[in-house]
N, C-alpha and C positions, 0 to 999 in steps of 0.2 A: 504493500499499500504507500502510495505517495504521500507525504506531509503537506494536508489542506494549507498551512501557511506559506508554503514555498509557491511562486509566480509557476505556471504549468509551465511557459513557456519558454523560462529561462536556462541559460546554458552559459551562464555563468560558474567558471571555473572549473569547466568541461572541456574533452577533446573531442573536436569532429575528425574523423578521415575522410576525404575526399576522393575518389579515384575518377580519372577523366577532371581534373578540378583546373586543368589550364583550356577547358572546352566553354561554349558559354551556359552551358547550363550550370557544371561543375562550379564558374564562378560566382554566376548569380546566386547561387545557392550557397556558398561558401562567404559571400558578404551578407546574405539577411542572417546566415547563423551567426556571424562576426559581429553583426550590430546586436544580436538578442545572448553575445557575451562568450562566445564559445570561443575558446583556442583552435584552430584552423591546421589540419595538415590535410596539403596539396599533396595527389597523387598522380604522375601523367609522366606519358613515353615521351614527350619532347619538351627537351631540356630547355629551347628558347623560350617556348610560349608559357613554359612553367613558370620562370623567374619574371617575365610580364606580368602572369597574372598574381604571384605573392608580392612585387611590386605595387599593383595596382589597389591589391589590397592594403596592403601597410598604409597608403597613401590614401586610405578611406579610414584610417584609424582602427584596423583590424591586427591581430594579433595570429601573425599567417608562418605557418613554412612551407617548405617544399622538398618533394623526392622524388626524382626520377626513379621510374620501375615500370617494367615492362610486364604487367598483369598474364601473360601466358605463361611465364618463366615461376616454374614453382621457389626455385632455390631465391631469388628475388624479391619477392612478397614477400617468405620469411625474414629475410635480410632487410627489409624496407621496415617490417614492421618493429624489427629488434631494435633499426635505429630510432623510431618513433619514440616506441616505449622508454629507449634511455635518454631522449631528451626530451621528452612531454609527458613521460607518467604512463597512467591508465588510461588505454583510450576508450570512453564509453560509449562513444557511437560513430558510425559508418554508414555514410550513401553510397551505395556501390552502383557506382555511377557509368565507367570508362565502357566506350562501347563503339562499334564502326558500323556505319552504313551498307557499306560497299555496291556495286555495282547493280544494276537492274537489266534483270535479261528474263524473259520468259523463261517457264523451267525446261522447255526442249531444248533450248540453246545456254543454260545455264552451267559456268564452266567449276569443275568441282575443284579447282583448288582456288577460286571465289568462295565459291561454300565451305571448303575447307576454312580459310582462312577467317570468316565471320565467325563461326561455330568456336574455334580458335582463342578469339578474343571475348565474344560476347558469353559463350556459357564457360569453357574452361576456365577464363581469365576470369570473372564472375566468381566461381565455383571455389577458384584457390585463394582470390582475395575474402570471400564468406567464410569458409572455414580458417584460414589464418587467425582474421579478426575475432572470428567466434571461439576460437579456442584461448585466446588471449583475454576474451571478455567472462569466459567460462571461469575461468580460474582467476578472478575479480570483481564477481560478485554484480555478474550478470551488465546489459546493457542494451543498445537498441540499431536495428540493421534495417536500413531501406533500401532496398533495390532495383534498380532501374530497369522498367520493363517498356512497352509499348503497344498501342492499342493496335500496331499491325501483329500483335500476338493472338488474338482473338477475331478480327477485324478480314484477313485472308488478303491483303489487298495484292492485287496484280504485279506482278514482275518482278515479286520479291522476295523469293522462295528461301534463300537463306536466313534473311533479316529475319524476317515471318518466323522460322523456326527459331532461330537463335532465342528471340523474345517470347518465345511461347515453351521453350527449355527455362525461362529463367522466373516463368511465371510458378510452373512446378516446383523449381528449385527452392522458392519461397513460400511456397505451402508446407513440402518435405520439412522445409529446416526450422520453422517455427513451432512444428510438432517436435523435432529433435531437440530444439534447443530450450523449448517451455521449460523445462524440469530445472535449468540452468539460471533461469532468470532474463532470457533475452529475447526479445519479441524481434521479429522479421516480418514486414511487411513490403509492398510495391506502390510502384507508380506506374502510372499508365500515359503517356503524353502521346498526345494526335498531331494536328499540324501545328507546327509551333515556328512562330518567325516574327520580324523578319531577322535572318540570320543564312549562315553558311548553310546549317538543316536544308532549313524551306527553300532555298534558290538551287542547292542540290539535289533535291529532293524532284521540284517539277521541272528540272532541265533534266532530268534523267528517265522520268516517266514519260517525257515530249519524247526524249530519244527512242523508247524502248520501243513504241510503235504496237499498239495495241486497242481494241475495239473501247476498250475503258476510258481513255484519255487520250484526246488531241495531240498534235504535232507541233503545234506553237505555245509554248513554255508558260505567257500570258493566259492562252485560255484554259490550260492546264492549271494555273491558277485560280483562275474562276471557277473550273468546274469542282475544285476540290474544296473552296470555301464554299462552295453552294450546298454542297454535302455537310454541312457543321448545320446544326438546329441554330447556332448563335449565329451564324453568317459572318464568322471574322477568324483569323487565327488565332491563336493564344500567344501573348508575351511571354520570352522568359521569366519574368518576374513574375509570372503566375503558378510557374514552378516549386519556387523554394519553400512557400508556406503551406502545400500541402507536405513536402520534405520534413518539413520543421514539425510540422505537428505531429507526425509518423513517429519521430524523434522522439520528442520531446515524452516527456512527465503529463503531459494532457492526454496522450494517448495509451497510457498504463496496461489499459485490460482491451486492449487493442494488436491482434496479430494475425500472421497470414493472411491478409489481404489485400487486393488490387484496389486501387487508388484511380479510375480515369482522371485526366487530365486533356478532357477532349471536346468541351463547348456544346456539350448535349451529345454527342456522338455514344451508341450502347454498341 
């Protein structure tokens, strides 16, 4: 049970690890949690972007640290956890966010190497990070974890067989982990964004669907964007700033009796 006198959304004195921390979603979430008092540990593969993200957070007054790590490398994940714990102590919260979109092709033409590469990051990487930090939390009194899934996991988007498969795996991973880790005081949930923009991911998705050629989307990216937005009940894309609030809530003490769920951040898409 949580102390009712303690603000449910406060992260003061707590460390939050964010993988994919140099990307748009990771950085936005780090900024939001930092403003709620968290010390942020960013993990990302790209050193230049990672340092830029850390510097941005410091400029915003957030206590931020950064580690370069390939989440598909088990030894690297374990070593990074050890380094974070040595510098910052106990990690109470994890946003397991690292992932890649990959190319868009119809199933009949989808390259095996690309399929494998996406599973390596989005599934193996998510698993390695989840297991490593869950072990750390289990030995230190528990914690909370949010996995990054996607509406692609349940929506069956065309031309995205590898990405959709990987995110469906993340949902399954979340549900099983929530049961396995409940006895250790660790909650595990997921969030599933849909069309989020503007930004790199939105532009890339629109361009790739236009280039893939299918009966579902036009070949003009501007028309594809209109088609996608037209499928959203709220008739707009979601902003990057609309993801961190959901992540923060699920990580926080305010969600102390919530585990094993997936929260769509999708403007009404079901």
